[in-house]
N, C-alpha and C positions, 0 to 999 in steps of 0.2 A: 028559623026562631033564633038559632044560635048567633047568626049574624046580627039580628035585631038586639039581642041581649048585649053583645059586644059594642054595638053602635051606642047603646044607652050608657054602657060603662065608660066609653071614651068621651061622651058627652058630659058625664059626671066629673070625669078627671079634668077636662078642659074648664068646666065650670068652676071647680075647686081652684084650679091654677089661676083662672081669671080673678076669682075673688082675692086670692093671695096677692096678686099683682096690684090690684085696686088698694088693698090694704097697705101694702108697702108704699105705693105712691102717696097715699094719705099720710102715712107716718113720715114719709120724706118731706112732704110739703109743711107738716107741723113742725118737724125739726128745723127746717129753714127759717120758719117764722120765729121759732124760739131763739135761734141764733141771731136773727135780725133784731129781735127786741132786746136781746142781752147785749149786742154790739152797740146798738143805739143808746141804751141807757148807760152803759159803762163809759162810752166815748163822751157823752153830754156831761156825766158826772166828773171825768177827768178834767175836761176843759174848765167847767164851773169851779171845781175844787182848786185847781192850779191858780186861777185868779184869786180865789179866796185865800189861799196860801200866801200869795204875793202880799195882799193886804194884811194879813196876820203878821208876816215878817216886818212889815213897816211898823205895826203897832209894837212889835217887840223891840225894834230899834229905838222907838220913841220912848219906850218904858226903860230901856237899859240907859238912856241919856238923860233921863229926867232927874233933877235934884230932889233931895229931901225937903219936905215942906218945913218951913220955919214957924207957920202958925197951925191952926187946926180948923181950917175953913175948907175952901175948895181943894179938890185933888186932881184936877184936870190937867195941870201943868206941873205937878210935883207928886212924889210918893210920900205918904203920911205914915210915920212910925206911931202906932197908937195900940190901945188894948181892945179887946173884944170880950164881952160877957158870953158864957156858955148858956144858951136859953134851953137847950134840949139835948139829951143824950139818948141815942136808940142803938140797940144791938140786935142783929138778925143772924140766924143759923144760915149759913151758905148751902147751896144746893149744886148738883152737877159735879164738875171736876174739883171744885173747891168745897165739897161738902163736909171735909173735916174741920173747917175754920168757921169764923164768924166775921161779920161786917160791922164796924163801930162807926156811926155817923153822929155829927153834933150841928147844931145851929149856932152859928157865931154872930153876935150882934155888936158891930164896932161903935166906938164913940162917934166916929163920922164915917158915913157910907151905909150900904145896904146890908140887911141880915142875910147871911150866906149858909147854904148847905154844904158841909165838908165832911168828906170821908177821912177819918183818922186812920183806919186800917181796914183792908179787905180780906184779912186773915186772921186777926186776933180779936178777942173780946177785951176791950180796954175800958170797960165801965168801972173797974176797980182803980183806974188812974185818973179819971176825969168825971165830974159830976155837975150838976146844974148849979149855977152861981159862980163857978170858977172863971178865971180870966186868963187869957192868952194874948201873948205880944203878936201883933199882926202888921202887915204892911198893906196899906189902902191906896189904890190908884183908880181914878175914874169911878170913885164910890164903890169899888169891888175889892175884895180881899184878894190879894195875889200870893201872899205868904203867911204862915203862922208858924209859932214856936210852940213845940210840945215835948214834954219830957227832955228838954235841953237840946232838941234838934229842930232845925228849920226845914219846913217843907213847902213846896209849891202847891197852890190850889188848882183845881181844873180850869179856872179863868186866868190863871197867870198866862201872859203871852208866850212865854217859853214852852209851856205845856201844850198850848193850842198848835203851835208851830210843829212841834214834835209829833202830836197826833197826825197832823196833816202829811208830814214826811212819811210816816208809817203806812198811811193809807194809799198815798200816791206813788209809793216806791214801785209797786208792781201793777199799777193800774193800766199802763200803757201795754205791758206785755200781755195782760188778761184781755184787753180789748183786741190785740192782735191775734191772740189765739182763738177768739170767737169770730172775730170779722174776716180774717183772710180765708179760712176754709170755706166761709159762706160766698165769698167773692169768686174764689177759685171753682166752687161748684156752679155758680151762675154763669161763669164765663168759661166753662171748661173747654168748649170747642175752639173758642178763640185762642186760649192759652195753649192748647195742644199744638198749635201750629209751630210755636217758637218757645219751648219750655224754658230754655236757659235764660233768655231775656226777661221772661215773666217771673223769675225767681228774684229779680232785683228788688221789688218792693217788699218781698218776705224778708230778705236779709238785711235791708235798710231798717225795716221796722223793728227786727229782733236787735240789731245794733243800737237804735235809739233807745229801745226799751231796757237794754242793759246798761247803757250810759245813764239813763234816768235813775236806775236802781243805785248805781255807784254814786250819783250826785246826792240821792237821799242819805247814803251812808255817811257822806261827808258834810251833810247839812248845807249843801249848796242850794237853797231854795229857789233862787231866781233861775239858776241853770236848769234845775228840775222842771221848773214851769215851762221854760222855753222847750226842753225836749218833749215834754207831754203834749203841749200844744202843736208842735211841729209834727209829732208823731201821729195825733189824731187827724190833722189836715192831710197827711200823706196817706193815712188809711182811707180817707174818703176819696181823695183824688186818684187812688189806685184803681178806681173803677174804670177810669179812662185809660189807663196804662196799656192794656192789650190792643187798643185802637190806634195807638201811635204808629205812625208809618215805620219807624225803625224797628218796632216791636212786632207789628203785624206782617211782616215779610218773612220769607224763609231764611233759615241762617245761611251765612256765607260757607263756601266749601271749607272743610276742617272744623266747623262748629258742630257740636252734638245736637242731635235733634230727636224730639220723642218718637220712639219706635212703637210699633203696635198698630192694630187695626184703626182705633179712633185717631191716633196721631197721624197715620198715613192718609186716611180719608179726609182729615181736616186740612192737611197740607195740600192735598190735591184738589179739594174744593176751593180752597183759598186762591190756589193758582189759576183755576178756571174762572174765577169769579162767581162762583155759585153762592146763593144765600145759605146762612147757617142752617136754616130749618131742613135743609136737604140732607144734612149729615146724619149719619146713623147715630 
């Protein structure tokens, strides 16, 4: 009876261990799917927004070189200096980190162009300084207000090409590094047996992507939009192509004498299996 009881206990232990292993595998698969989704979305976003930033930079160049309008008609080829009526003033109490302040918004209706929603301040209640019926000096380009003058100071609106490019630079400055941080661990996990054969050469994509990411961040710091776009698109392409890197003959062979090789059971088994031409599924 004692033996039977002990056997039952061992079965219970094995059953619990098996359930834990299954749960661990399920969590691992879900984690890899999450990494795959994040990598795909961030990489696609980086490429799309890089091209959008290049287009926005072209609009900024056109805006900077546009002359002032001599009449009061079309604003597609020139920048119009005019006035805008304040149609509405709204003040809201902030929440979250800025809960101590207020946001002041207005609707500006220029003499030429579209009515526009403008934030005068995201920290102060300026309702005592502006009211409905007031007028503000504004610049209008492509029927959109790009600048306004309030309390003696000139401010860019959210639709100003300079503001759009600056926002893109801020978002894309770290995009490649984030995509690398999610994508490369996923690929290394999926190709770990192949990578274990020659660890040193399989670090080349990692260091290259980190270098491109840092170069992209520096390009954003210096407002080099075209250079940033090139680095980001090149980095995403390299991240995708790094799937095939471990299978290149120069990488998929054992290191030459004097080159470091991954030690340990997995690395030794992987190298041995590769030398004998065994398929990866036989590796431990």
